[in-house]
C-alpha positions as CSV (number, residue, x, y, z in Angstrom):
1,D,24.5,-0.2,-12.1
2,V,27.0,2.6,-12.0
3,R,28.7,1.3,-15.1
4,Y,25.8,2.4,-17.3
5,S,26.8,3.8,-20.7
6,K,24.8,6.9,-21.8
7,G,25.5,6.0,-25.5
8,G,22.9,3.2,-25.6
9,L,19.7,3.2,-27.5
10,E,16.6,3.7,-25.4
11,L,14.1,0.9,-25.9
12,R,10.6,2.0,-24.7
13,L,9.1,-1.5,-24.4
14,M,12.1,-3.0,-22.5
15,D,11.0,-5.6,-19.9
16,M,13.1,-5.4,-16.7
17,S,13.2,-7.6,-13.6
18,L,14.7,-7.5,-10.1
19,W,15.9,-10.8,-8.6
20,L,16.9,-11.7,-5.1
21,I,19.4,-14.5,-4.3
22,A,20.3,-15.6,-0.8
23,D,24.1,-15.8,-0.6
24,G,25.4,-19.4,-0.5
25,S,22.3,-20.7,-2.2
26,P,22.3,-22.4,-5.6
27,D,21.6,-20.2,-8.6
28,S,18.2,-22.0,-9.0
29,S,17.0,-20.2,-5.8
30,A,16.8,-16.8,-7.5
31,K,13.5,-15.3,-6.8
32,E,12.0,-12.6,-9.1
33,V,10.7,-9.9,-6.8
34,I,9.7,-7.2,-9.3
35,A,8.9,-7.5,-13.0
36,L,8.3,-4.4,-15.1
37,S,7.0,-4.7,-18.6
38,G,6.3,-2.3,-21.4
39,S,6.4,1.5,-21.4
40,H,3.4,1.7,-19.1
41,Q,5.2,0.3,-16.1
42,R,8.5,1.9,-15.2
43,Q,8.5,1.6,-11.5
44,G,7.5,-1.0,-8.9
45,S,7.8,-2.0,-5.3
46,A,7.6,-5.2,-3.3
47,S,7.6,-6.3,0.3
48,V,10.1,-9.1,0.5
49,P,10.5,-11.2,3.6
50,V,14.1,-12.1,4.4
51,R,15.8,-14.1,7.1
52,P,17.8,-12.3,9.8
53,G,21.6,-12.6,9.4
54,V,21.4,-13.8,5.8
55,R,23.1,-11.7,3.0
56,Y,21.3,-11.4,-0.3
57,T,22.4,-10.4,-3.8
58,V,20.0,-8.2,-5.7
59,V,20.3,-8.6,-9.5
60,A,18.6,-6.2,-12.0
61,S,18.2,-7.6,-15.5
62,A,16.9,-6.4,-18.9
63,W,15.0,-8.5,-21.4
64,A,17.9,-9.9,-23.3
65,P,21.7,-10.4,-23.1
66,G,23.7,-7.5,-24.4
67,V,21.1,-4.9,-23.3
68,E,22.2,-2.3,-20.8
69,S,20.1,0.3,-19.1
70,A,20.1,2.4,-16.0
71,F,18.4,0.9,-12.9
72,V,17.7,2.7,-9.6
73,I,17.2,0.4,-6.7
74,T,16.4,1.3,-3.1
75,A,15.8,-0.8,-0.1
76,C,14.6,-0.1,3.4
77,G,14.5,-2.2,6.6
78,F,16.3,-2.6,9.9
79,N,20.1,-2.6,9.3
80,C,19.5,-2.8,5.5
81,T,22.2,-1.6,3.1
82,L,22.9,-1.9,-0.6
83,R,26.4,-2.1,-1.9
84,P,27.7,-2.8,-5.4
85,L,29.5,-6.1,-5.8
86,K,32.9,-6.4,-7.3
87,Q,32.5,-6.8,-11.0
88,L,33.7,-10.3,-11.9
89,S,34.4,-11.6,-15.4
90,P,31.8,-14.1,-16.5
91,P,32.8,-17.7,-17.4
92,E,34.1,-17.9,-20.9
93,A,31.0,-19.9,-22.0
94,M,28.8,-17.0,-21.0
95,A,30.9,-14.1,-22.1
96,D,29.8,-13.9,-25.7
97,K,26.1,-14.2,-24.7
98,M,26.5,-11.4,-22.1
99,A,28.6,-9.0,-24.3
100,K,27.1,-5.6,-25.0
101,Q,25.8,-5.6,-28.6
102,P,27.5,-3.1,-30.9
103,S,24.1,-1.7,-32.0
104,R,20.7,-2.7,-30.8
105,R,19.4,-1.3,-34.1
106,T,20.8,-4.4,-35.9
107,L,18.9,-6.8,-33.5
108,C,15.3,-7.7,-33.2
109,C,13.7,-5.6,-30.4
110,V,11.6,-8.6,-29.3
111,S,14.0,-11.5,-29.4
112,G,17.5,-9.8,-29.4
113,K,18.5,-12.0,-32.3
114,P,20.3,-10.5,-35.4
115,I,18.2,-9.4,-38.3
116,E,18.4,-12.0,-41.0
117,G,15.8,-12.2,-43.7
118,S,12.4,-10.4,-43.5
119,F,11.7,-7.9,-40.8
120,Y,9.5,-5.0,-39.9
121,Y,10.4,-1.4,-38.9
122,V,8.7,-0.4,-35.7
123,P,9.1,2.6,-33.4
124,E,11.4,0.7,-31.1
125,G,13.7,-0.5,-33.9
126,V,13.2,-3.6,-36.0
127,V,11.4,-6.9,-35.5
128,R,12.1,-10.2,-37.1
129,F,9.2,-11.5,-39.2
130,E,8.6,-14.5,-36.9
131,Y,8.4,-12.3,-33.8
132,Y,6.0,-9.7,-35.2
133,N,2.8,-11.2,-33.7
134,Q,4.5,-11.3,-30.3
135,Y,5.5,-7.7,-30.7
136,L,1.9,-6.7,-31.5
137,L,0.6,-8.6,-28.4
138,R,3.1,-6.7,-26.2
139,R,1.9,-3.4,-27.6
140,K,-1.7,-4.4,-27.2
141,S,-1.2,-5.5,-23.6
142,A,0.6,-2.2,-22.9
143,G,-2.4,-0.3,-24.2
144,L,-0.5,1.2,-27.1
145,F,-3.3,0.5,-29.6
């Protein structure tokens, strides 16, 4: 995404995904083609069969609304090109959920929810009390302890 802002906070354990949607298909037809999780997996590849003559939309996403990060996406194949889509405003009902957060430091690095009540300081930021066990499991699965 060329609109990436360099002022964001880097989150080392950020999960990222790449989705493929055939144009003209319902949103429910989105297919996750690459999933990257934790700091141990920062790149991936996939062989994706596509139908000739059908246009596809490729969507990169982070682990929570309001998180922005840089993505580099390449594709190869006969007559294959990648072009950015015109940036459209989201429906009003989704705009607040998708808005960039003023500071990721004030949000739980696991859930993306505001810090209210008890929390833990961790290298990636802060974790709400009720998400700490999930945080520990992510770190363990990433081989970080």
